[in-house]
C-alpha positions in Angstrom: -8.7 -9.7 -38.5 -8.9 -6.4 -36.7 -8.3 -6.4 -32.9 -10.3 -4.1 -30.6 -9.3 -3.6 -27.0 -12.5 -2.6 -25.1 -11.4 -3.6 -21.6 -9.7 -0.5 -20.2 -11.5 -0.8 -16.9 -9.4 -4.0 -16.3 -6.1 -2.4 -17.4 -5.0 0.2 -19.8 -2.2 0.3 -22.4 0.8 2.3 -21.1 1.1 5.8 -22.5 4.3 6.2 -24.6 5.5 9.1 -22.5 5.1 7.0 -19.3 7.1 4.2 -20.9 9.8 6.7 -21.8 10.1 8.0 -18.3 10.4 4.4 -16.9 12.9 3.2 -19.5 15.1 6.2 -18.8 15.2 5.2 -15.1 15.6 1.5 -15.7 18.6 2.1 -18.0 20.2 4.5 -15.6 22.7 3.6 -12.8 20.0 2.7 -10.4 19.8 3.7 -6.8 18.0 2.8 -3.5 16.1 5.7 -2.0 17.3 4.7 1.4 21.0 4.9 0.5 22.9 8.1 1.5 25.2 8.3 -1.5 24.5 10.3 -4.7 22.7 7.4 -6.4 20.4 6.9 -3.4 19.7 10.7 -3.2 18.8 10.8 -6.8 16.3 7.9 -6.4 14.8 9.6 -3.4 14.5 12.8 -5.3 12.5 11.1 -8.1 10.2 9.6 -5.5 9.7 13.0 -3.8 9.0 14.7 -7.1 6.5 12.0 -8.0 4.8 12.4 -4.6 4.6 16.1 -5.0 3.0 15.8 -8.5 0.4 13.1 -7.5 -0.5 14.8 -4.3 -1.0 18.1 -6.0 -3.2 16.4 -8.6 -5.6 15.0 -6.0 -5.4 18.0 -3.7 -3.6 16.7 -0.6 -0.3 17.3 1.2 2.6 15.2 0.0 3.0 13.7 3.4 -0.5 12.3 3.2 0.2 10.2 0.2 2.1 6.9 0.3 3.0 4.6 -2.6 1.8 1.0 -2.7 1.8 -1.9 -5.2 -1.6 -1.0 -6.5 -5.3 -0.6 -5.6 -5.7 -4.0 -3.9 -2.8 -3.2 -1.4 -4.1 0.3 -0.9 -7.6 -1.1 -0.1 -6.1 -3.7 2.3 -3.9 -1.2 4.1 -6.8 1.3 4.5 -9.3 -1.2 5.8 -7.1 -3.4 7.9 -4.8 -0.6 9.1 -7.6 1.8 10.1 -9.8 -1.0 11.6 -7.1 -2.3 13.8 -6.2 1.2 14.9 -9.8 2.0 15.8 -10.3 -1.3 17.6 -8.0 0.1 20.4 -10.8 2.5 21.1 -13.5 -0.2 21.3 -14.7 0.3 17.7 -15.4 -3.1 16.1 -18.0 -2.4 13.4 -17.4 -1.9 9.7 -19.8 -0.8 6.9 -19.5 -1.4 3.2 -21.8 -2.1 0.2 -22.6 -5.3 -1.5 -21.4 -3.9 -4.9 -17.8 -3.1 -3.9 -14.8 -4.5 -5.6 -13.6 -7.8 -4.1 -10.5 -6.1 -2.9 -12.8 -4.4 -0.4 -15.4 -7.1 0.1 -13.0 -9.9 0.8 -10.9 -7.8 3.1 -14.0 -6.8 5.1 -15.1 -10.4 5.3 -11.6 -11.3 6.5 -11.8 -8.7 9.2 -15.1 -10.2 10.3 -14.1 -13.8 10.2 -10.5 -13.5 11.4 -10.3 -10.3 13.5 -13.7 -10.4 15.1 -15.2 -7.2 13.6 -18.9 -7.0 12.9 -19.8 -6.3 9.2 -22.8 -4.5 7.7 -23.3 -5.0 4.0 -25.5 -2.2 2.6 -27.8 -3.1 -0.3 -27.6 -1.0 -3.5 -30.4 0.2 -5.8 -31.1 -0.9 -9.3 -28.3 1.3 -10.6 -25.7 0.0 -8.1 -25.9 3.1 -5.9 -25.8 3.5 -2.1 -27.8 6.4 -0.5 -26.5 8.5 2.3 -29.5 7.8 4.5 -28.7 4.0 4.3 -25.2 4.8 5.7 -26.6 7.1 8.3 -29.0 4.5 9.5 -26.3 1.8 9.7 -23.9 3.8 11.7 -23.4 2.8 15.4 -21.3 4.3 18.2 -18.8 1.5 17.7 -18.5 1.9 13.9 -14.8 2.1 13.1 -14.9 2.5 9.3 -17.1 2.9 6.3 -15.9 2.0 2.8 -17.8 3.0 -0.3 -16.2 3.1 -3.8 -16.6 6.2 -5.9 -17.1 4.7 -9.4 -18.2 1.2 -9.9 -15.8 -0.9 -12.0 -18.6 -3.0 -13.6 -21.4 -0.6 -14.4 -19.7 2.8 -13.9 -22.3 4.2 -11.5 -20.9 7.0 -9.3 -21.6 7.2 -5.5 -22.4 10.4 -3.7 -19.2 10.2 -1.7 -19.3 13.7 -0.3 -22.8 13.3 1.2 -21.9 9.8 2.5 -18.6 11.2 3.9 -20.5 13.9 5.8 -22.8 11.3 7.3 -19.9 9.1 8.3 -18.0 11.9 10.0 -21.1 13.1 11.8 -21.4 9.5 13.2 -17.7 9.6 14.4 -16.4 7.0 12.0 -13.6 7.0 9.4 -14.4 7.0 5.7 -12.5 5.1 3.0 -13.1 5.5 -0.8 -11.9 3.1 -3.5 -11.2 5.6 -6.3 -9.3 3.2 -8.6 -11.7 3.8 -11.5 -12.2 7.5 -11.1 -8.6 8.8 -10.9 -7.9 10.8 -14.0 -11.6 11.4 -14.7 -12.6 13.3 -11.5 -11.2 16.5 -10.1 -10.3 15.6 -6.5 -9.6 18.3 -3.8 -9.1 15.8 -1.0 -8.2 18.5 1.6 -11.7 19.9 1.2 -13.5 16.5 1.2 -14.9 14.4 4.0 -12.7 11.5 3.2 -10.0 10.0 5.4 -8.5 7.3 3.1 -8.6 7.0 -0.7 -7.1 4.3 -2.9 -5.6 4.8 -6.3 -3.9 2.6 -9.0 -1.6 3.5 -11.9 -2.6 0.9 -14.4 -6.1 2.3 -14.8 -4.7 5.6 -16.2 -2.2 4.4 -18.7 0.5 3.9 -16.1 2.4 0.8 -15.1 0.9 -2.2 -13.4 2.0 -2.9 -9.9 2.0 0.7 -8.6 -0.6 2.5 -6.6 -1.1 5.0 -3.9 -3.1 5.5 -0.7 -4.2 8.9 0.7 -4.2 9.0 4.5 -5.5 12.3 5.8 -3.3 13.8 8.5 -4.3 12.5 11.9 -6.1 9.4 10.6 -5.2 6.4 12.7 -3.9 3.6 10.4 -1.5 0.8 11.4 1.1 -0.4 8.8 0.7 -3.9 7.4 4.4 -4.3 6.5 7.4 -3.9 8.7 11.2 -4.0 8.2 12.1 -0.5 7.0 11.4 3.2 7.5 10.2 3.8 3.9 7.0 5.8 3.4 7.3 7.4 6.8 7.4 4.0 8.4 4.0 3.2 7.1 5.0 0.7 4.3 8.4 -1.0 4.6 10.2 -2.1 1.5 12.5 -0.7 -1.2 10.4 1.7 -3.4 9.7 0.9 -7.0 11.3 4.1 -8.3 10.6 3.5 -12.0 7.0 2.5 -11.4 6.4 5.5 -9.1 7.9 7.9 -11.6 5.7 6.3 -14.3 2.7 6.7 -12.1 3.4 10.4 -11.7 3.9 10.8 -15.4 0.5 9.1 -16.1 -1.2 11.4 -13.5 0.4 14.4 -15.1 -1.0 13.4 -18.5 -4.4 12.8 -17.0 -4.6 16.2 -15.4 -3.6 17.9 -18.7 -6.0 15.9 -20.8 -9.0 15.5 -18.5 -11.1 18.2 -20.1 -11.0 16.7 -23.5 -10.8 13.1 -22.5 -14.1 13.0 -20.5 -16.4 14.2 -23.3 -14.6 12.0 -25.9 -15.1 8.9 -23.7 -18.8 9.8 -23.3 -19.1 10.2 -27.0 -17.6 6.7 -27.5 -19.9 5.2 -25.0 -23.0 6.8 -26.5 -22.1 5.9 -30.0 -21.4 2.3 -29.0 -24.9 2.0 -27.6 -26.4 3.7 -30.6 -24.7 1.3 -33.0 -25.8 -1.8 -31.1 -29.4 -0.5 -30.8 -29.5 0.2 -34.6 -28.2 -3.3 -35.4 -29.8 -5.4 -32.7 -32.9 -3.4 -31.8 -34.0 -1.6 -28.6 -35.6 -4.8 -27.3 -32.5 -6.9 -27.9 -30.2 -5.2 -25.4 -30.4 -3.6 -22.0 -27.9 -1.1 -20.6 -27.1 -1.7 -16.9 -26.1 1.1 -14.6 -27.1 4.7 -14.0 -28.9 6.4 -16.9 -27.9 9.9 -15.8 -24.5 10.9 -17.4 -23.7 13.0 -14.3 -24.0 9.9 -12.1 -21.8 7.5 -14.1 -18.3 7.2 -15.5 -18.0 8.1 -19.2 -15.8 5.2 -20.3 -17.7 2.1 -18.9 -20.9 0.6 -20.3 -22.4 -2.7 -19.2 -24.8 -4.2 -21.7 -27.0 -7.3 -21.5 -27.4 -9.0 -24.9 -30.8 -10.6 -24.2 -30.9 -14.2 -25.3 -27.2 -14.6 -25.6 -25.4 -16.1 -22.6 -22.4 -14.1 -21.3 -20.0 -17.1 -21.7 -21.0 -17.6 -25.3 -20.8 -13.9 -26.1 -17.3 -13.5 -24.5 -16.0 -16.5 -26.3 -17.2 -15.3 -29.7 -16.0 -11.8 -29.0 -12.5 -13.1 -28.2 -12.4 -15.3 -31.3 -13.3 -12.2 -33.3 -10.5 -10.1 -31.8 -12.7 -8.0 -29.4 -11.6 -7.8 -25.8 -14.4 -7.3 -23.3 -15.3 -8.6 -19.9 -18.0 -10.2 -17.8 -17.2 -8.0 -14.8 -14.1 -7.3 -12.6 -10.8 -8.5 -14.1 -10.1 -10.2 -10.7 -13.1 -12.6 -11.2 -14.0 -12.6 -14.8 -11.5 -15.3 -15.6 -13.7 -17.7 -13.7 -16.8 -16.5 -15.5 -18.7 -16.2 -12.3 -22.0 -14.3 -12.3 -21.3 -10.7 -11.4 -21.9 -10.0 -7.7 -22.5 -6.4 -8.6 -25.4 -7.2 -11.0 -26.8 -9.6 -8.4 -26.7 -6.9 -5.8 -28.6 -4.6 -8.2 -31.4 -7.1 -8.3 -31.3 -7.6 -12.1 -33.6 -10.3 -13.5 -31.9 -13.5 -14.7 -32.3 -12.6 -18.4 -30.1 -9.5 -17.8 -27.8 -11.0 -15.2 -26.9 -14.0 -17.4 -26.3 -12.0 -20.6 -24.2 -9.0 -19.4 -20.9 -7.9 -20.9 -18.8 -4.9 -19.9 -17.1 -2.7 -22.5 -14.7 0.0 -21.4 -12.9 2.5 -23.6 -9.7 4.5 -23.4 -6.4 5.4 -25.1 -6.3 4.3 -28.7 -10.1 3.8 -29.2 -11.7 5.8 -32.0 -15.3 6.3 -33.3 -14.3 4.7 -36.6 -13.1 1.6 -34.7 -16.4 1.3 -33.0 -18.3 1.3 -36.4 -16.2 -1.7 -37.5 -16.4 -3.5 -34.1 -20.2 -3.0 -33.8 -20.8 -4.8 -37.1 -18.9 -7.8 -35.7 -20.8 -7.8 -32.4 -24.2 -7.5 -34.2 -23.2 -10.4 -36.5 -22.2 -12.5 -33.4 -25.5 -11.8 -31.6 -27.6 -12.6 -34.7 -25.7 -15.8 -35.4 -25.9 -17.1 -31.8 -29.6 -16.3 -31.5 -30.3 -18.1 -34.8 -28.5 -21.2 -33.6 -30.4 -21.0 -30.3 
């Protein structure tokens, strides 16, 4: 049986060069970046070089980038840290959308329920998008923070973050962007963008799990969540994950060098996958969820409803056939809950209940898709016949 990994939006396989960088450090003498001896200075040097590389890739100053344990921590620190800092000035209102990742949604709800902030959840359109006018209309004098993701992790739709950011800044609030899915695919020049905080994660770009970064623009008020050390300019206490940080930087370096050829190839994979399924199942047998405009969606994610085949049944059969896919975010798909993103988009039950996300990346080929599509088509026809 052939195995096909089509769940790169959940996590990606580590690039061999990234692994080599990390193994070299793990097999070395070690060193704590806070130590003053030669081993400590060497560790600190690796962290500094990694920070220089990643910050250059996203277009910010090295001092504006701190390393975290991943996208979830980056989102939590941005939201809680900035909200608490703004509360000192009487700002107690937060805005986000109903289609955000749960790392943002649940954190905003916690701020509402436990810290006394008011929360506005903006609706999204049928493609999962927020419009700048919605944000502008929701802003209040006491709005502390607005958080809108760049690329949706379930349907791939891109948000107009520059226009949203301009509206947020005009209203006197801070703007946070969850860019976990877009790092490596978008060319960021953060110093020129109306964004105050941006979250990144290494394991979405063929880097290690458990490492991420948070951009905090100079002058942005943001309180730390962890105390006990002076690491990361006293913004995040704790001994740094030197090997992970170096691996993250290596992955970013590869992304920067390969972006121009990676994007069109991912788009080719996505389009060919849809073509194959339409040829085998029929145009009326599937529905593609998300934005139809290639300029307003990520190239590697496609969310497809197999009409007449329940998501749970489809995923079970795909797994048995050696095909890895998902029902939505990796943080919730294990429970097979209905996607809150697709609900927010207002999809009818026949599409909501039959949706599966496929996402492509390192190692996937056009030839592989031909073989996998035959398997998927066979599953759909078999399940429908039984039904």
